[in-house]
PDB file of N, CA, C and O in Angstrom:
ATOM      1  N   MET A   1      -8.788 -86.709 -34.342  1.00  0.00           N
ATOM      2  CA  MET A   1      -7.991 -85.461 -34.825  1.00  0.00           C
ATOM      3  C   MET A   1      -8.981 -84.676 -35.603  1.00  0.00           C
ATOM      4  O   MET A   1      -9.798 -85.204 -36.357  1.00  0.00           O
ATOM      5  N   GLU A   2      -8.886 -83.408 -35.399  1.00  0.00           N
ATOM      6  CA  GLU A   2      -9.743 -82.403 -36.102  1.00  0.00           C
ATOM      7  C   GLU A   2      -9.419 -82.116 -37.504  1.00  0.00           C
ATOM      8  O   GLU A   2      -8.229 -82.214 -37.802  1.00  0.00           O
ATOM      9  N   ASN A   3     -10.230 -81.788 -38.400  1.00  0.00           N
ATOM     10  CA  ASN A   3      -9.922 -81.528 -39.742  1.00  0.00           C
ATOM     11  C   ASN A   3      -8.904 -80.513 -39.980  1.00  0.00           C
ATOM     12  O   ASN A   3      -8.086 -80.700 -40.880  1.00  0.00           O
ATOM     13  N   ASP A   4      -8.862 -79.307 -39.164  1.00  0.00           N
ATOM     14  CA  ASP A   4      -7.842 -78.378 -39.440  1.00  0.00           C
ATOM     15  C   ASP A   4      -6.591 -78.964 -39.044  1.00  0.00           C
ATOM     16  O   ASP A   4      -5.605 -78.643 -39.707  1.00  0.00           O
ATOM     17  N   GLU A   5      -6.441 -79.803 -38.038  1.00  0.00           N
ATOM     18  CA  GLU A   5      -5.069 -80.377 -37.678  1.00  0.00           C
ATOM     19  C   GLU A   5      -4.715 -81.296 -38.908  1.00  0.00           C
ATOM     20  O   GLU A   5      -3.612 -81.256 -39.453  1.00  0.00           O
ATOM     21  N   ILE A   6      -5.628 -82.038 -39.258  1.00  0.00           N
ATOM     22  CA  ILE A   6      -5.214 -83.045 -40.708  1.00  0.00           C
ATOM     23  C   ILE A   6      -4.745 -82.108 -41.706  1.00  0.00           C
ATOM     24  O   ILE A   6      -3.610 -82.286 -42.147  1.00  0.00           O
ATOM     25  N   ILE A   7      -5.472 -81.088 -42.153  1.00  0.00           N
ATOM     26  CA  ILE A   7      -5.019 -80.216 -43.137  1.00  0.00           C
ATOM     27  C   ILE A   7      -3.759 -79.559 -42.947  1.00  0.00           C
ATOM     28  O   ILE A   7      -3.045 -79.306 -43.918  1.00  0.00           O
ATOM     29  N   ASN A   8      -3.399 -79.236 -41.669  1.00  0.00           N
ATOM     30  CA  ASN A   8      -2.004 -78.539 -41.336  1.00  0.00           C
ATOM     31  C   ASN A   8      -0.897 -79.602 -41.330  1.00  0.00           C
ATOM     32  O   ASN A   8       0.267 -79.282 -41.571  1.00  0.00           O
ATOM     33  N   HIS A   9      -1.221 -80.749 -41.082  1.00  0.00           N
ATOM     34  CA  HIS A   9      -0.230 -81.871 -41.343  1.00  0.00           C
ATOM     35  C   HIS A   9      -0.070 -82.195 -42.753  1.00  0.00           C
ATOM     36  O   HIS A   9       1.050 -82.470 -43.184  1.00  0.00           O
ATOM     37  N   LYS A  10      -1.121 -82.186 -43.529  1.00  0.00           N
ATOM     38  CA  LYS A  10      -1.045 -82.418 -45.034  1.00  0.00           C
ATOM     39  C   LYS A  10      -0.117 -81.367 -45.664  1.00  0.00           C
ATOM     40  O   LYS A  10       0.752 -81.674 -46.480  1.00  0.00           O
ATOM     41  N   GLU A  11      -0.352 -80.058 -45.226  1.00  0.00           N
ATOM     42  CA  GLU A  11       0.557 -79.061 -45.970  1.00  0.00           C
ATOM     43  C   GLU A  11       1.850 -79.127 -45.471  1.00  0.00           C
ATOM     44  O   GLU A  11       2.789 -78.841 -46.213  1.00  0.00           O
ATOM     45  N   GLU A  12       2.094 -79.567 -43.958  1.00  0.00           N
ATOM     46  CA  GLU A  12       3.519 -79.607 -43.540  1.00  0.00           C
ATOM     47  C   GLU A  12       4.310 -80.681 -44.413  1.00  0.00           C
ATOM     48  O   GLU A  12       5.401 -80.472 -44.944  1.00  0.00           O
ATOM     49  N   LEU A  13       3.557 -81.896 -44.473  1.00  0.00           N
ATOM     50  CA  LEU A  13       4.019 -83.068 -45.164  1.00  0.00           C
ATOM     51  C   LEU A  13       4.445 -82.622 -46.563  1.00  0.00           C
ATOM     52  O   LEU A  13       5.592 -82.842 -46.952  1.00  0.00           O
ATOM     53  N   ASP A  14       3.511 -81.979 -47.350  1.00  0.00           N
ATOM     54  CA  ASP A  14       3.866 -81.642 -48.659  1.00  0.00           C
ATOM     55  C   ASP A  14       5.114 -80.817 -48.771  1.00  0.00           C
ATOM     56  O   ASP A  14       5.932 -80.973 -49.678  1.00  0.00           O
ATOM     57  N   GLN A  15       5.238 -79.827 -47.695  1.00  0.00           N
ATOM     58  CA  GLN A  15       6.488 -78.970 -47.772  1.00  0.00           C
ATOM     59  C   GLN A  15       7.645 -79.819 -47.406  1.00  0.00           C
ATOM     60  O   GLN A  15       8.683 -79.631 -48.039  1.00  0.00           O
ATOM     61  N   ALA A  16       7.624 -80.779 -46.425  1.00  0.00           N
ATOM     62  CA  ALA A  16       8.729 -81.553 -46.078  1.00  0.00           C
ATOM     63  C   ALA A  16       9.131 -82.483 -47.248  1.00  0.00           C
ATOM     64  O   ALA A  16      10.324 -82.695 -47.468  1.00  0.00           O
ATOM     65  N   ILE A  17       8.219 -83.005 -47.955  1.00  0.00           N
ATOM     66  CA  ILE A  17       8.472 -83.923 -49.215  1.00  0.00           C
ATOM     67  C   ILE A  17       9.231 -83.096 -50.193  1.00  0.00           C
ATOM     68  O   ILE A  17      10.294 -83.482 -50.679  1.00  0.00           O
ATOM     69  N   GLY A  18       8.621 -81.845 -50.504  1.00  0.00           N
ATOM     70  CA  GLY A  18       9.356 -81.109 -51.601  1.00  0.00           C
ATOM     71  C   GLY A  18      10.710 -80.703 -51.084  1.00  0.00           C
ATOM     72  O   GLY A  18      11.656 -80.738 -51.871  1.00  0.00           O
ATOM     73  N   SER A  19      10.890 -80.330 -49.867  1.00  0.00           N
ATOM     74  CA  SER A  19      12.265 -79.992 -49.464  1.00  0.00           C
ATOM     75  C   SER A  19      13.188 -81.254 -49.482  1.00  0.00           C
ATOM     76  O   SER A  19      14.366 -81.192 -49.834  1.00  0.00           O
ATOM     77  N   ALA A  20      12.604 -82.340 -49.099  1.00  0.00           N
ATOM     78  CA  ALA A  20      13.535 -83.543 -48.976  1.00  0.00           C
ATOM     79  C   ALA A  20      14.022 -83.873 -50.416  1.00  0.00           C
ATOM     80  O   ALA A  20      15.166 -84.286 -50.603  1.00  0.00           O
ATOM     81  N   ARG A  21      13.173 -83.694 -51.391  1.00  0.00           N
ATOM     82  CA  ARG A  21      13.771 -84.069 -52.673  1.00  0.00           C
ATOM     83  C   ARG A  21      14.943 -83.350 -53.085  1.00  0.00           C
ATOM     84  O   ARG A  21      15.793 -83.824 -53.838  1.00  0.00           O
ATOM     85  N   THR A  22      14.982 -82.136 -52.557  1.00  0.00           N
ATOM     86  CA  THR A  22      16.105 -81.190 -53.073  1.00  0.00           C
ATOM     87  C   THR A  22      17.404 -81.442 -52.269  1.00  0.00           C
ATOM     88  O   THR A  22      18.446 -80.868 -52.587  1.00  0.00           O
ATOM     89  N   GLN A  23      17.344 -82.228 -51.315  1.00  0.00           N
ATOM     90  CA  GLN A  23      18.574 -82.378 -50.498  1.00  0.00           C
ATOM     91  C   GLN A  23      19.393 -83.531 -50.949  1.00  0.00           C
ATOM     92  O   GLN A  23      18.921 -84.575 -51.400  1.00  0.00           O
ATOM     93  N   THR A  24      20.670 -83.266 -50.793  1.00  0.00           N
ATOM     94  CA  THR A  24      21.663 -84.467 -50.988  1.00  0.00           C
ATOM     95  C   THR A  24      22.461 -84.863 -49.855  1.00  0.00           C
ATOM     96  O   THR A  24      23.337 -84.079 -49.491  1.00  0.00           O
ATOM     97  N   PRO A  25      22.298 -85.989 -49.216  1.00  0.00           N
ATOM     98  CA  PRO A  25      21.433 -87.221 -49.695  1.00  0.00           C
ATOM     99  C   PRO A  25      20.009 -86.705 -49.483  1.00  0.00           C
ATOM    100  O   PRO A  25      19.774 -85.704 -48.807  1.00  0.00           O
ATOM    101  N   VAL A  26      18.981 -87.508 -50.153  1.00  0.00           N
ATOM    102  CA  VAL A  26      17.611 -87.244 -49.963  1.00  0.00           C
ATOM    103  C   VAL A  26      17.203 -87.010 -48.566  1.00  0.00           C
ATOM    104  O   VAL A  26      17.557 -87.822 -47.710  1.00  0.00           O
ATOM    105  N   GLY A  27      16.508 -86.005 -48.256  1.00  0.00           N
ATOM    106  CA  GLY A  27      16.119 -85.822 -46.825  1.00  0.00           C
ATOM    107  C   GLY A  27      15.047 -86.728 -46.245  1.00  0.00           C
ATOM    108  O   GLY A  27      14.553 -87.645 -46.902  1.00  0.00           O
ATOM    109  N   SER A  28      14.716 -86.457 -45.045  1.00  0.00           N
ATOM    110  CA  SER A  28      13.598 -87.129 -44.312  1.00  0.00           C
ATOM    111  C   SER A  28      12.467 -86.346 -44.483  1.00  0.00           C
ATOM    112  O   SER A  28      12.514 -85.119 -44.568  1.00  0.00           O
ATOM    113  N   PRO A  29      11.087 -87.244 -44.557  1.00  0.00           N
ATOM    114  CA  PRO A  29      10.003 -86.389 -44.542  1.00  0.00           C
ATOM    115  C   PRO A  29       9.331 -86.307 -43.262  1.00  0.00           C
ATOM    116  O   PRO A  29       8.124 -86.081 -43.183  1.00  0.00           O
ATOM    117  N   CYS A  30      10.111 -86.493 -42.215  1.00  0.00           N
ATOM    118  CA  CYS A  30       9.572 -86.374 -40.739  1.00  0.00           C
ATOM    119  C   CYS A  30       9.313 -84.802 -40.560  1.00  0.00           C
ATOM    120  O   CYS A  30      10.073 -83.905 -40.923  1.00  0.00           O
ATOM    121  N   ILE A  31       8.056 -84.663 -39.911  1.00  0.00           N
ATOM    122  CA  ILE A  31       7.616 -83.312 -39.618  1.00  0.00           C
ATOM    123  C   ILE A  31       7.433 -83.230 -37.979  1.00  0.00           C
ATOM    124  O   ILE A  31       6.683 -82.401 -37.465  1.00  0.00           O
ATOM    125  N   ASP A  32       8.139 -84.106 -37.280  1.00  0.00           N
ATOM    126  CA  ASP A  32       8.126 -84.024 -35.743  1.00  0.00           C
ATOM    127  C   ASP A  32       6.657 -84.219 -35.203  1.00  0.00           C
ATOM    128  O   ASP A  32       6.272 -83.569 -34.231  1.00  0.00           O
ATOM    129  N   VAL A  33       5.869 -85.099 -35.831  1.00  0.00           N
ATOM    130  CA  VAL A  33       4.487 -85.587 -35.316  1.00  0.00           C
ATOM    131  C   VAL A  33       4.739 -87.046 -35.296  1.00  0.00           C
ATOM    132  O   VAL A  33       4.357 -87.735 -36.242  1.00  0.00           O
ATOM    133  N   CYS A  34       5.321 -87.534 -34.344  1.00  0.00           N
ATOM    134  CA  CYS A  34       5.777 -88.876 -34.336  1.00  0.00           C
ATOM    135  C   CYS A  34       4.971 -89.824 -33.527  1.00  0.00           C
ATOM    136  O   CYS A  34       5.411 -90.359 -32.509  1.00  0.00           O
ATOM    137  N   ARG A  35       3.722 -90.027 -34.026  1.00  0.00           N
ATOM    138  CA  ARG A  35       2.775 -91.029 -33.474  1.00  0.00           C
ATOM    139  C   ARG A  35       2.263 -91.985 -34.310  1.00  0.00           C
ATOM    140  O   ARG A  35       1.728 -91.591 -35.346  1.00  0.00           O
ATOM    141  N   LEU A  36       2.314 -93.168 -34.078  1.00  0.00           N
ATOM    142  CA  LEU A  36       1.761 -94.342 -34.971  1.00  0.00           C
ATOM    143  C   LEU A  36       0.393 -94.323 -34.704  1.00  0.00           C
ATOM    144  O   LEU A  36      -0.001 -94.373 -33.539  1.00  0.00           O
ATOM    145  N   ASN A  37      -0.470 -94.249 -35.758  1.00  0.00           N
ATOM    146  CA  ASN A  37      -1.788 -94.507 -35.715  1.00  0.00           C
ATOM    147  C   ASN A  37      -2.203 -95.976 -35.427  1.00  0.00           C
ATOM    148  O   ASN A  37      -1.834 -96.862 -36.197  1.00  0.00           O
ATOM    149  N   PRO A  38      -2.829 -96.206 -34.528  1.00  0.00           N
ATOM    150  CA  PRO A  38      -2.991 -97.690 -34.133  1.00  0.00           C
ATOM    151  C   PRO A  38      -3.898 -98.391 -35.117  1.00  0.00           C
ATOM    152  O   PRO A  38      -3.780 -99.610 -35.245  1.00  0.00           O
ATOM    153  N   ASP A  39      -4.886 -97.657 -35.895  1.00  0.00           N
ATOM    154  CA  ASP A  39      -5.702 -98.199 -36.994  1.00  0.00           C
ATOM    155  C   ASP A  39      -4.908 -98.364 -38.146  1.00  0.00           C
ATOM    156  O   ASP A  39      -4.998 -99.482 -38.654  1.00  0.00           O
ATOM    157  N   SER A  40      -4.047 -97.448 -38.776  1.00  0.00           N
ATOM    158  CA  SER A  40      -3.415 -97.557 -40.045  1.00  0.00           C
ATOM    159  C   SER A  40      -2.014 -98.127 -39.845  1.00  0.00           C
ATOM    160  O   SER A  40      -1.460 -98.715 -40.774  1.00  0.00           O
ATOM    161  N   GLY A  41      -1.400 -97.963 -38.606  1.00  0.00           N
ATOM    162  CA  GLY A  41      -0.084 -98.333 -38.554  1.00  0.00           C
ATOM    163  C   GLY A  41       0.894 -97.363 -39.111  1.00  0.00           C
ATOM    164  O   GLY A  41       2.070 -97.691 -39.261  1.00  0.00           O
ATOM    165  N   ARG A  42       0.513 -96.337 -39.382  1.00  0.00           N
ATOM    166  CA  ARG A  42       1.301 -95.208 -40.004  1.00  0.00           C
ATOM    167  C   ARG A  42       1.608 -93.934 -39.055  1.00  0.00           C
ATOM    168  O   ARG A  42       0.766 -93.563 -38.238  1.00  0.00           O
ATOM    169  N   CYS A  43       2.742 -93.341 -39.188  1.00  0.00           N
ATOM    170  CA  CYS A  43       2.874 -92.279 -38.330  1.00  0.00           C
ATOM    171  C   CYS A  43       1.943 -91.062 -38.903  1.00  0.00           C
ATOM    172  O   CYS A  43       1.769 -90.880 -40.108  1.00  0.00           O
ATOM    173  N   GLU A  44       1.443 -90.362 -38.008  1.00  0.00           N
ATOM    174  CA  GLU A  44       0.383 -89.525 -38.170  1.00  0.00           C
ATOM    175  C   GLU A  44       1.035 -88.220 -38.810  1.00  0.00           C
ATOM    176  O   GLU A  44       0.275 -87.418 -39.353  1.00  0.00           O
ATOM    177  N   GLY A  45       2.350 -87.976 -38.775  1.00  0.00           N
ATOM    178  CA  GLY A  45       2.926 -86.865 -39.354  1.00  0.00           C
ATOM    179  C   GLY A  45       3.501 -87.166 -40.780  1.00  0.00           C
ATOM    180  O   GLY A  45       3.157 -86.489 -41.749  1.00  0.00           O
ATOM    181  N   CYS A  46       4.459 -88.287 -40.882  1.00  0.00           N
ATOM    182  CA  CYS A  46       5.039 -88.410 -42.229  1.00  0.00           C
ATOM    183  C   CYS A  46       4.423 -89.458 -43.076  1.00  0.00           C
ATOM    184  O   CYS A  46       4.864 -89.665 -44.206  1.00  0.00           O
ATOM    185  N   LEU A  47       3.166 -90.307 -42.464  1.00  0.00           N
ATOM    186  CA  LEU A  47       2.558 -91.308 -43.031  1.00  0.00           C
ATOM    187  C   LEU A  47       3.373 -92.663 -43.377  1.00  0.00           C
ATOM    188  O   LEU A  47       2.920 -93.601 -44.032  1.00  0.00           O
ATOM    189  N   ARG A  48       4.565 -92.586 -42.851  1.00  0.00           N
ATOM    190  CA  ARG A  48       5.305 -93.930 -43.064  1.00  0.00           C
ATOM    191  C   ARG A  48       4.834 -95.028 -42.039  1.00  0.00           C
ATOM    192  O   ARG A  48       4.311 -94.715 -40.969  1.00  0.00           O
ATOM    193  N   ASN A  49       5.022 -96.180 -42.379  1.00  0.00           N
ATOM    194  CA  ASN A  49       4.730 -97.279 -41.457  1.00  0.00           C
ATOM    195  C   ASN A  49       6.145 -97.582 -40.692  1.00  0.00           C
ATOM    196  O   ASN A  49       7.208 -97.130 -41.119  1.00  0.00           O
ATOM    197  N   ARG A  50       6.052 -98.373 -39.549  1.00  0.00           N
ATOM    198  CA  ARG A  50       7.092 -98.756 -38.862  1.00  0.00           C
ATOM    199  C   ARG A  50       8.245 -99.302 -39.630  1.00  0.00           C
ATOM    200  O   ARG A  50       9.398 -99.027 -39.300  1.00  0.00           O
ATOM    201  N   GLU A  51       7.966-100.076 -40.656  1.00  0.00           N
ATOM    202  CA  GLU A  51       8.999-100.562 -41.403  1.00  0.00           C
ATOM    203  C   GLU A  51       9.746 -99.623 -42.267  1.00  0.00           C
ATOM    204  O   GLU A  51      10.960 -99.729 -42.441  1.00  0.00           O
ATOM    205  N   GLU A  52       8.974 -98.650 -42.840  1.00  0.00           N
ATOM    206  CA  GLU A  52       9.581 -97.604 -43.800  1.00  0.00           C
ATOM    207  C   GLU A  52      10.437 -96.646 -42.838  1.00  0.00           C
ATOM    208  O   GLU A  52      11.554 -96.275 -43.199  1.00  0.00           O
ATOM    209  N   ILE A  53       9.951 -96.296 -41.739  1.00  0.00           N
ATOM    210  CA  ILE A  53      10.849 -95.574 -40.734  1.00  0.00           C
ATOM    211  C   ILE A  53      12.091 -96.206 -40.355  1.00  0.00           C
ATOM    212  O   ILE A  53      13.136 -95.558 -40.312  1.00  0.00           O
ATOM    213  N   LYS A  54      12.037 -97.361 -40.095  1.00  0.00           N
ATOM    214  CA  LYS A  54      13.254 -98.254 -39.706  1.00  0.00           C
ATOM    215  C   LYS A  54      14.281 -98.341 -40.914  1.00  0.00           C
ATOM    216  O   LYS A  54      15.493 -98.200 -40.752  1.00  0.00           O
ATOM    217  N   ALA A  55      13.699 -98.581 -42.105  1.00  0.00           N
ATOM    218  CA  ALA A  55      14.568 -98.752 -43.282  1.00  0.00           C
ATOM    219  C   ALA A  55      15.153 -97.475 -43.886  1.00  0.00           C
ATOM    220  O   ALA A  55      16.080 -97.469 -44.695  1.00  0.00           O
ATOM    221  N   TRP A  56      14.522 -96.394 -43.416  1.00  0.00           N
ATOM    222  CA  TRP A  56      14.993 -94.970 -44.112  1.00  0.00           C
ATOM    223  C   TRP A  56      16.558 -94.899 -44.162  1.00  0.00           C
ATOM    224  O   TRP A  56      17.072 -94.652 -45.253  1.00  0.00           O
ATOM    225  N   LYS A  57      17.291 -95.081 -43.152  1.00  0.00           N
ATOM    226  CA  LYS A  57      18.598 -94.678 -43.001  1.00  0.00           C
ATOM    227  C   LYS A  57      19.477 -95.500 -43.888  1.00  0.00           C
ATOM    228  O   LYS A  57      20.563 -95.068 -44.275  1.00  0.00           O
ATOM    229  N   ALA A  58      18.975 -96.791 -44.246  1.00  0.00           N
ATOM    230  CA  ALA A  58      19.706 -97.693 -45.060  1.00  0.00           C
ATOM    231  C   ALA A  58      19.511 -97.582 -46.504  1.00  0.00           C
ATOM    232  O   ALA A  58      20.274 -98.059 -47.344  1.00  0.00           O
ATOM    233  N   MET A  59      18.347 -96.863 -46.764  1.00  0.00           N
ATOM    234  CA  MET A  59      17.833 -96.805 -48.187  1.00  0.00           C
ATOM    235  C   MET A  59      18.742 -95.880 -49.027  1.00  0.00           C
ATOM    236  O   MET A  59      19.271 -94.845 -48.622  1.00  0.00           O
ATOM    237  N   SER A  60      18.842 -96.432 -50.294  1.00  0.00           N
ATOM    238  CA  SER A  60      19.565 -95.511 -51.380  1.00  0.00           C
ATOM    239  C   SER A  60      18.671 -94.312 -51.673  1.00  0.00           C
ATOM    240  O   SER A  60      17.491 -94.324 -51.322  1.00  0.00           O
ATOM    241  N   ASP A  61      19.204 -93.296 -52.299  1.00  0.00           N
ATOM    242  CA  ASP A  61      18.550 -92.163 -52.601  1.00  0.00           C
ATOM    243  C   ASP A  61      17.326 -92.500 -53.613  1.00  0.00           C
ATOM    244  O   ASP A  61      16.227 -91.957 -53.500  1.00  0.00           O
ATOM    245  N   PRO A  62      17.637 -93.456 -54.614  1.00  0.00           N
ATOM    246  CA  PRO A  62      16.427 -93.755 -55.458  1.00  0.00           C
ATOM    247  C   PRO A  62      15.283 -94.329 -54.735  1.00  0.00           C
ATOM    248  O   PRO A  62      14.114 -94.008 -54.947  1.00  0.00           O
ATOM    249  N   ASP A  63      15.716 -95.283 -53.786  1.00  0.00           N
ATOM    250  CA  ASP A  63      14.689 -95.858 -52.937  1.00  0.00           C
ATOM    251  C   ASP A  63      13.986 -94.909 -52.137  1.00  0.00           C
ATOM    252  O   ASP A  63      12.766 -95.012 -52.012  1.00  0.00           O
ATOM    253  N   ARG A  64      14.648 -93.969 -51.564  1.00  0.00           N
ATOM    254  CA  ARG A  64      13.993 -92.843 -50.778  1.00  0.00           C
ATOM    255  C   ARG A  64      13.151 -91.898 -51.656  1.00  0.00           C
ATOM    256  O   ARG A  64      12.119 -91.379 -51.230  1.00  0.00           O
ATOM    257  N   LEU A  65      13.648 -91.685 -52.947  1.00  0.00           N
ATOM    258  CA  LEU A  65      12.588 -90.845 -53.725  1.00  0.00           C
ATOM    259  C   LEU A  65      11.395 -91.631 -54.101  1.00  0.00           C
ATOM    260  O   LEU A  65      10.364 -90.991 -54.311  1.00  0.00           O
ATOM    261  N   ALA A  66      11.368 -93.016 -54.229  1.00  0.00           N
ATOM    262  CA  ALA A  66      10.347 -93.696 -54.542  1.00  0.00           C
ATOM    263  C   ALA A  66       9.454 -93.631 -53.371  1.00  0.00           C
ATOM    264  O   ALA A  66       8.254 -93.414 -53.536  1.00  0.00           O
ATOM    265  N   LEU A  67       9.975 -93.809 -52.162  1.00  0.00           N
ATOM    266  CA  LEU A  67       9.239 -93.704 -50.942  1.00  0.00           C
ATOM    267  C   LEU A  67       8.586 -92.343 -50.830  1.00  0.00           C
ATOM    268  O   LEU A  67       7.398 -92.328 -50.507  1.00  0.00           O
ATOM    269  N   LEU A  68       9.156 -91.300 -51.035  1.00  0.00           N
ATOM    270  CA  LEU A  68       8.578 -90.020 -51.089  1.00  0.00           C
ATOM    271  C   LEU A  68       7.469 -89.828 -52.122  1.00  0.00           C
ATOM    272  O   LEU A  68       6.543 -89.050 -51.890  1.00  0.00           O
ATOM    273  N   ASP A  69       7.549 -90.530 -53.268  1.00  0.00           N
ATOM    274  CA  ASP A  69       6.489 -90.476 -54.153  1.00  0.00           C
ATOM    275  C   ASP A  69       5.318 -91.278 -53.623  1.00  0.00           C
ATOM    276  O   ASP A  69       4.184 -90.857 -53.853  1.00  0.00           O
ATOM    277  N   LEU A  70       5.463 -92.235 -53.033  1.00  0.00           N
ATOM    278  CA  LEU A  70       4.422 -93.034 -52.283  1.00  0.00           C
ATOM    279  C   LEU A  70       3.840 -92.155 -51.174  1.00  0.00           C
ATOM    280  O   LEU A  70       2.618 -92.141 -51.019  1.00  0.00           O
ATOM    281  N   LEU A  71       4.523 -91.527 -50.506  1.00  0.00           N
ATOM    282  CA  LEU A  71       4.014 -90.773 -49.278  1.00  0.00           C
ATOM    283  C   LEU A  71       3.254 -89.685 -49.846  1.00  0.00           C
ATOM    284  O   LEU A  71       2.207 -89.385 -49.273  1.00  0.00           O
ATOM    285  N   ALA A  72       3.612 -89.025 -50.904  1.00  0.00           N
ATOM    286  CA  ALA A  72       2.827 -87.998 -51.593  1.00  0.00           C
ATOM    287  C   ALA A  72       1.445 -88.527 -52.089  1.00  0.00           C
ATOM    288  O   ALA A  72       0.418 -87.857 -51.980  1.00  0.00           O
ATOM    289  N   GLU A  73       1.481 -89.559 -52.547  1.00  0.00           N
ATOM    290  CA  GLU A  73       0.278 -90.227 -52.895  1.00  0.00           C
ATOM    291  C   GLU A  73      -0.684 -90.463 -51.679  1.00  0.00           C
ATOM    292  O   GLU A  73      -1.884 -90.189 -51.668  1.00  0.00           O
ATOM    293  N   ARG A  74       0.002 -90.988 -50.712  1.00  0.00           N
ATOM    294  CA  ARG A  74      -0.821 -91.120 -49.422  1.00  0.00           C
ATOM    295  C   ARG A  74      -1.402 -89.982 -48.893  1.00  0.00           C
ATOM    296  O   ARG A  74      -2.575 -89.937 -48.524  1.00  0.00           O
ATOM    297  N   ASN A  75      -0.512 -88.935 -48.836  1.00  0.00           N
ATOM    298  CA  ASN A  75      -0.894 -87.556 -48.333  1.00  0.00           C
ATOM    299  C   ASN A  75      -1.933 -87.177 -49.302  1.00  0.00           C
ATOM    300  O   ASN A  75      -2.955 -86.722 -48.788  1.00  0.00           O
ATOM    301  N   GLY A  76      -1.911 -87.255 -50.528  1.00  0.00           N
ATOM    302  CA  GLY A  76      -2.988 -86.721 -51.434  1.00  0.00           C
ATOM    303  C   GLY A  76      -4.289 -87.334 -51.094  1.00  0.00           C
ATOM    304  O   GLY A  76      -5.288 -86.634 -51.262  1.00  0.00           O
ATOM    305  N   ALA A  77      -4.434 -88.576 -50.626  1.00  0.00           N
ATOM    306  CA  ALA A  77      -5.560 -89.380 -50.280  1.00  0.00           C
ATOM    307  C   ALA A  77      -6.231 -88.857 -48.982  1.00  0.00           C
ATOM    308  O   ALA A  77      -7.405 -89.081 -48.685  1.00  0.00           O
ATOM    309  N   GLY A  78      -5.340 -88.125 -48.232  1.00  0.00           N
ATOM    310  CA  GLY A  78      -5.940 -87.722 -46.909  1.00  0.00           C
ATOM    311  C   GLY A  78      -5.264 -88.469 -45.802  1.00  0.00           C
ATOM    312  O   GLY A  78      -5.113 -89.680 -45.963  1.00  0.00           O
ATOM    313  N   ASN A  79      -4.866 -87.945 -44.773  1.00  0.00           N
ATOM    314  CA  ASN A  79      -4.258 -88.514 -43.570  1.00  0.00           C
ATOM    315  C   ASN A  79      -4.893 -89.708 -42.976  1.00  0.00           C
ATOM    316  O   ASN A  79      -4.284 -90.671 -42.510  1.00  0.00           O
ATOM    317  N   ALA A  80      -6.363 -89.533 -43.046  1.00  0.00           N
ATOM    318  CA  ALA A  80      -7.212 -90.462 -42.423  1.00  0.00           C
ATOM    319  C   ALA A  80      -7.191 -91.823 -43.223  1.00  0.00           C
ATOM    320  O   ALA A  80      -7.595 -92.841 -42.661  1.00  0.00           O
ATOM    321  N   GLN A  81      -6.773 -91.860 -44.400  1.00  0.00           N
ATOM    322  CA  GLN A  81      -6.806 -93.121 -45.032  1.00  0.00           C
ATOM    323  C   GLN A  81      -5.968 -94.132 -44.580  1.00  0.00           C
ATOM    324  O   GLN A  81      -4.858 -93.786 -44.176  1.00  0.00           O
ATOM    325  N   PRO A  82      -6.317 -95.520 -44.560  1.00  0.00           N
ATOM    326  CA  PRO A  82      -5.494 -96.573 -44.234  1.00  0.00           C
ATOM    327  C   PRO A  82      -4.412 -96.870 -45.165  1.00  0.00           C
ATOM    328  O   PRO A  82      -3.637 -97.799 -44.936  1.00  0.00           O
TER     329      PRO A  82
END
């Protein structure tokens, strides 16, 4: 993945996380780049792993907000981080 593409996803994910926090119920961080990275096991768009993606619908709003915080941390570290 090229650096420009990583930066674009980073910005998109920042925006999606910010928007998701304002929704009731808490919205999804999905940015429609639904590919699991074989090395990290995380979606290349939203940075969730398979278990986090599967659990999302059943999560409470406080749990979703906690996961959004974790995704923001992952995103701050850069999409290439495992």
